[in-house]
N, C-alpha and C positions, 0 to 999 in steps of 0.2 A: 504494500500499500504506500503510495507516495505522501509527502508531507502535506500537500494541498488537500488530498482526500482525507487525511487524518484530521486536519483543522475543520474541513466542512462537516465531517461526521460528528466531531465534538460539538460544533456550533449547533447543528440541527438537534442533537441529543439534549443539549442544554435548553434550547427554546422549547421543545416538546415536553420536558420534565416540568418547566415553569408553567407552561400552559395547562398541562395536566393537572398540577397541583392546584392551580387557581380554579379549574372546573370542579375538582373534588371538594375544595373548600366551599364553593358556591353550592354544590349539590347538598352538603351536609349542614348548611346554614351557619358556616363558621365565619360570618361577617364580623362578629365582634372580636374574634382573634386576628383577623386579617381585615383591616378596615381599608377597603380599596379606595373609597372616596377620599380619605385622608392622604393616601399615597399619590393619587392623581392631583389633589390640591397642592401638595408639596412640589410635585413635578412641574405643575403650571406656574408656580412662583419663581422658578428658576429663570433668570433672563436669557433670551436668544435660544431657549431650548427647543422651540418649534423648528428653528433652522437645523440643529443637530438631529432631531428625531425624524425630520423629513429626509435628511440625507441618509441616515441609517435605513430608513424605510426603503429608499431608492436602491441603496446597496444591497439589501436583503433580497429585493426582487431581482436585481441583476445577477447576484450570485446563484439564486434559485434557477433562474432561466439558463445560465451558463452551465451549471451542473447537469440539468435536464438534457441540454444540447450535447454536451459531452458524453453522457450515458447512452443517449440514442445513437450517437456516432459510433461508439465502442460496440454496441449491440449489432449495428449494421455491419461493421467490419467483421464481427465474429460469424455473421450468417452469410459471408461470401468468401470465396477464394479468388485471389487475383494473381495473374502472372502476366509476363510481357511477351508478346509476339513480335516480330520484326516490324509489323505494320501498327502496333499499338498495344494498349493494355487490354486484357480480357478478364471479366469477372464472371464467376459461376456461383449461382444461388446454391446454398446448401440444401434447400428444399427440393431443388431439382435433382440432386444426388440422391436424396431420400426417396424421391419417386423412381429413380433408376433402380435403386437396391430393391424396391418393392417389385418391380417388373422382372428383375433377374431372379428373384427367389420365388416367383409365382409358379414356376415349373418344377419346384422340388416337391417330391411326393411325401417328404417327411414333414412339411410344414403345413399347418391349417391356416395360420395367420401370422404376418410379420409387420411390425411397426418399427421404423428406425428414426434415430435422431443423430445427426452429423454435426460434429463441432470441430472448427479449425483452431488449432493451437500453434505455438511456436515450434513445437517438436514435430508436428505433422497433423494427421487428420484422425480424430476419434469418432468411431461409429459404435453407438449403442443400439442394439436390436432387442426388442421385446417380442418373444415368439410364443405361439401356441403350437405344440407338437401332438402328433397322433400318439396314441398309447402304445402301438406295436413297434415303435422305433427304438433303436439303441441310442440313448441320449449322447453319450460321449462321441460316438461315431458321426451321428447327425449333426451335432453342433460343430465338430471339427470340419465337417464338409461344408457346412453353411458359412463358417468363418473364412475358410480358404477360398470358396467361390466368390464371396463378397469382396474380399481383399483384392483378388486377382482382377475381378471385373472393374472395380473402381480404379485400380492402378492403371489398367489398360485404357479406360475411358479418359482419365485425367491426363495420362501421359507424363505424370510427375514422378520424381524419384523420392518423394517425401514418405516418411513412415506412416503407415496406416495401421491402426489398431482397431480390431473389431471385437466388441464385448457383447456377449449373449446373455440374456436374462430369460430363462424359460418361465413364462407366467401361468401357463396352463398346460395340462396333459389331458387330451380328450380321446374318447373312444370313437372309432370310425362308425359311421351310421351304416347299418346293413343295406346293401344295395337291394333296391326293390326289383323284383324280377319283372322285366318288361313283358307285360301282358299284351298279347296281339289283340287289337281291337277287331272284333268281328263285324263284318259289314252287315247292314240291314239286309235280310233275304228279300229277294224280289217276289212279290206276290202279284199274281194277275187276277183281276176281278172282271167278271163278265158284266158289262153295263148293258142292262136291258133297255132297248129304246122303246 
């Protein structure tokens, strides 16, 4: 954590503790212990305080907007992978990689359902998969096969030499539904009727 992040975190923690304490005092009718009107009267009596309080208010709004913007930019960077081509920069959305993993794993007979979450880090790409397996599969063999397939396909697709770590979390193991025998639909037999004129 950077020094700036630590200062901002400490500031927001202090502000929320003070506001929370004031709300609790108001809720339990502790006005006699904490006389807010006397505090505000004292603050109003200080000369040129309106200028200082206005400046602090604007500074707090500016810091809040800056922190929000930085957090959104960091989140956006974490949800894309960027690399340079001779003709310019290319960015790939991590949600596109997640969709690709879902399509790659769709043909595997061991999996009933797979959901993945891809995260780009400085070391490489972390892929977390939550899967539902069929009960008749060997879990160590199936998970090793899934990890190997996903890692190989993502490596081939991106063409990058970065480290790819595939983590598997088996959320459910379900029985296969018995396949219903296909009953041949019998056609309606043709019946001829004599129409008497």
